[in-house]
N, C-alpha and C positions, 0 to 999 in steps of 0.2 A: 363599548368595545370599538376600537379603531378599525376601520375597514381595511381589507387586504391591500388596496391600492395605496392607501395612506401609509401603511406599514412599509411598503416598498421604498418610501422616501423618508424613512425615519432618520432623525438627526441624532448622531451619537451623543450630542450634548444632553439630549433628553434621556438616553439610556444611562449615561453616567451623570445622574442628577447632581445639581449643585449643592443640595443640602447635605451636610455631614451626616454620616451614618454611624450610629453608636456601635462601638466595637471594631470599626474599620480602622486599619493602620495606614491606609492610603488617603491622601487628600483627594477631593473631587477632581482637582486639576491633574494630579498625577494619574489618577484612575482613567480619566479621559485620554491622556497621552498613551497609556499602556493598552487601552482598549483596542486601538487600531493595530497593534502589533502582537496581540495575544495569539498564541499558537492555534487556538481553536478558531478564532476569527480569520486569521491569515489563511487557514486551510492547509497548512503544511504539517498538520498533526498526523502522527502515525502511532495510533494506540494498538496494543496487542489484542486484537479482537479474537474471539474463539476460533474462527476459521483459520486465522494466521497461526495461532498457537498449535492447532492440529497439524497444519502443514509443516511447521517447523519440526515437530516431533517426527514426522515422516522423513524429513530431510536429514535429521541427525542419523537415522538408521542408514540412509543412503551413504552418508559420509563415513560412518564407522565401519560399514561393510565394504567400503571401497568400490562401490558401483561406478561405472564409467560416467554415468549421468542419468538424468530423468527429464521429463517434460511436464509442465503444469499448464493447464488451460483455464480460462475464465472469460466470460463476456466483458464487453466494454463497461467501465464504471464500477467494476467489482473490487477495485483497490489493488490491482496487480503490482503496480510500481511501489505503492506504499508497503505492500506485503514484502517485496524483495528488500526494501530499505530496512524494515524491521528485522527480517531474517538475517541480513548482513550484520546489523548491530548485535543481534543475539549471538550469532556465531563468534563475533569478535569478543564478546564477554565470556562465553563458555569455552572457547578455544582461542585464547589470546595470541598464541603464536602461529595460528593458521592463517596463511595469506588468503584473503577473501576479496574478490574483485566483482564489481557490478558493472556490466557492460551493456550499453544500449545499442541495439541493432538498427534502430530506425534511421540513423545517420549514414548507414552504409547501404547504398542503393546501386552502386556501379559494380558490375562483375569484374573485379580487378583484384588480383592477389596482393599487389602492393598496397591498395587501399585498405584491404582487410587487415594486413599486418601493421600498417601505420595506425589504424584506428585501435587495434588491440594494444599496441605499444602505449598509446595515450591512456588506455584503461589501466595498464600496468604502471602508470606514472613514470614512464620513460619518455622524455621529451625529444630524444634523438631519433628522428624519423627519416633521416637521410640515407642514401645508399640504394643499392639494387635489392631485388627480392630476396636473394640469398642472405644479404646482410641483415635485412629486416627480420627474416625468419630466425636467423641465428641470434640476433640481439634479443628478440622476444623470449626465446627459449632460455637463454642465459639469465635474463632478468627474472623470469619465473622460478628457475632453479635456485638462483641466489636468494630470492626472497623466501623460499621454502626451507632454507638451511637453519632458520631461527627455531624450527620445531623438529622434534623427532618423529612427527607424524608422516613426513614424506608426502604431503598433500598440497595441492593448490585447488581452491574452490572458485569456480567462475559462475556467477549468476548473470544470465543474459535476459535482459528485458526486451519487450517488443520482438520476440523471436519469430513471430509470423512474418516479419520483414526480411528474414534471412533468405539468401539464395541457396540453391542446392550446392553450389560451389563453396559456400561458406562452411558447410558441414565437412567438406573435404579438407579445407584449410584447418578446421578445428582438429580433424583427425591427424593432420601433419604435426600440429602442436602437441597433441596427446602422445604421439609416437616419439617425438623428440625428447619430451620430458621422461617418458618411460625408459629411454636409454640411459638416463641419469638417475634411475630408481626413484622418480618422482611421479606420483599419480595425479593426473588432472581429472577433476570431477566437474562436469558441466551440468548446470541446472538451467533449463530453458523455460521461460515464462512467456506464453503467447496468448493472443486473443482468439477466442473461439467465435465463429466456426472456421476462420481463416487458417489458424494454426493446424487444425485437423486436416484441412485440404492440403496443406504443405506436406504433412507427414505422409498422406496418401500418394502425393507426387513422388516422394522419395522411394516408396515401395514400387510404384509404377516404373520408375527409372531403373529398377533393379539394384538399388543401393542398399541391399540388406545389411552390408557392413556398417553403414551409417545409422540405419534404423536400430540395429542391435546395440550399437554403442551409445547412442544419444537419446533415442526416443522410445525405446521398448517399454521402459517403466513409466507409467503415466499416473499423474495425480490431477486433481482439480481443486481450485480455490473455491470452496463452496460459498453460496450467498449467505447473507445474514437472515436469520429467522427469528420470529417472535416466539416466545417471550424471553427465553433465556439469553439469547445473543444480545438483545437490546438492553436487558438488565445489566449484563456484563460491561457493555460499552458505557452506559450511564454511570456505573460504579467506578470505572476507570477515570472518567471525567471528574467525579467527586474526589478521587484520590490524587490526581495529577496536580502539580504545583507550578505556579507562575505568578509573579516573578520569583526569583530565588531569594532576593532580599528586599522586603520581607517575604518569607515563604508563605504564599497563599494557595489554598486549594482552588482549582479552577471554578468550582461552583461558588466558593466563597468570594472570588473576585467579582463575579457577576451579581451575586445576591448576598452582600456582606452581612446585612442585618438579619435576613431570613436564615442564612447559614448558621449564625450564632443561636438562632432559635430552633435549629434542628432540620431546616429544609435541606433535602438532598435530591438530586436529579434521579437517583436510583428509585426513589419512591414515586416518581412520575412515570415509571415504566408502563404501568397498566394504561394510563391515559394516552401515552405515546402509541402503544400497540393498538389500542382501540381506534385511534385516529387513522393509523395506517390501514386497518381493516375496513374502515368506512370509506376511505378515499382511494386507496390503491391496494386492493387485495391481490396477491399473486395468483396466477391461474393454477399453479401447482407448486408443490414444495421444492421441486428441483430448480425453480426460478428464484424464489426468495426475494430479498431486497438488496439492491446495489449499495455498497458502502458509500459511494460518492453522495448519493441522495440522502442516506441516513444522516451523515455528518452535516450535510447542508441544512436539513431540517432542524438539527440540534443547534446549529449556529443561528438560524433564524429565531428559534425559540428564546435563546438567551439574549439576543440583541433586541428583539421586540418587547421583551418583558422585564428587562433589567430595571426599568423605571418604576416598577411596582414593588420593588424591594421594601419590606417592612417586617416587623416581628411576627405579625399574623398574616403574612402574605398568602394569598390564594391566587393562583394564576387564573386568568379569564377562562371561561368555559370552553371557548373554541381556540385557545392558544395553540394547542398542538395541531388542530386541524389546519389553521393558517400556516403553521410552520411546514407541514407536510405538503400543502399546496405550493408554497414558495419553492420547495425543493424539486418540484416537477416530478414527483415520484410516480405518478400515474403514467406520464409519458415515458419515463425510464423503463417501467415494467412492460410497456408495449414493445419497446425495442428489444428488451431481454427475451420476451416471448417469441418475437420474430427470429431472433438469433438461435433460440433453442429449437424452433421448428426447422430452420435451415440445417442445423447440425444433425438432426435426425435424418433428414433427406440425404445428407452427404454420407 
C-alpha cells in the first residue's frame, strides 16, 4: 500500500496506465489527456445531491405560489454555489421561458446605488452601464420586464449567491426593483443564499434597524441547505457518478472512465458506499446529525479515491484496504467538521 505522502505526489501517468485495457474504447494516451479535464477531477462538477433536490422542490413551491422571496443558509463548504448553479439549470429545464438570473453579491462592497444597479445590469446581461442612477434603474427594470415577456408566468427569478455580503441598503434597492416590476405586472422573486452564521446576523440587523418591510419581503421564509449524511446521501452521490458520462464521444460513464476494465466486470462506486461511510465514521464522525458532512470534502475524497486507485484497474479489482481512509484524510474532512461544529455553536449563540 502506497503511503499517504507518496499518494500526494501521484503521477497521472500511473493512474492512466500505459497498458491497454480490454473493453476500453480510449487509448491510454487519450485517457491521460482527458483525465486532467474530467469534470470530477476539475472539481467543477455539480451533481444533484439529495439536499439540493430537496431544496429545489421547496423553491418550486415558492415560485408557483408567487412568494416575494426566501433565504437559504448553510455553513462554508456545504456546496451553496454549486446548489444555486444546479437550481438555475433545473429551473431552466422545467420552466424554459422563465428568466432566471444568478447574481453574486460578493463583488458589491461599496454602499452605492449606482454600483448596485450597474452590477445588477451585468447580471441581467445588459452591458450598457452608463448614465445616472435614474437611467440605470430604469434600464434594469425595462430589461427584466422585456425578458419576462417570453413567458405567460409574469415572473423573474433572481438567485443571489454570497448574500451575507449584502448591505442593508442593497435590500432597499431590491425593493425598488421589485416595485418597479410590479407596476408592469411582473413579479420579482428573490432567493438569497448566504453563509451561516453571518447571514443570520445580517437578518438580525435588518430587524434591529426596524426594516420589517424588507424582512417580510425577502427573508421571512427560511430554508437551509442541509449537510450530507451517511448512508443514503453518499450512496446517491456515488450512484450519480456511476451514471454520469464523460466524454460525450465516446460516451463513457464516469466510473468506467477511471476503471474501464473493472467497470466491464461490474465494479460500481455505489457498491463502495459502505466502505466510504465506514471510513468517514472512523476518521471524521460528525458531532451531531445537524452538522453532517460538507459537500466540498465529500467530493474531494471521491476525487482522491479515483485518482489514487485508477492504476489498480483489472477484471478482479479490489481496492486496497485503506483506500477510502486515505481519501478521507486527503480531503481534510476532520478539519472541515471542526470548522462546521464551531460555526454551528456560534449560530446557536446568535
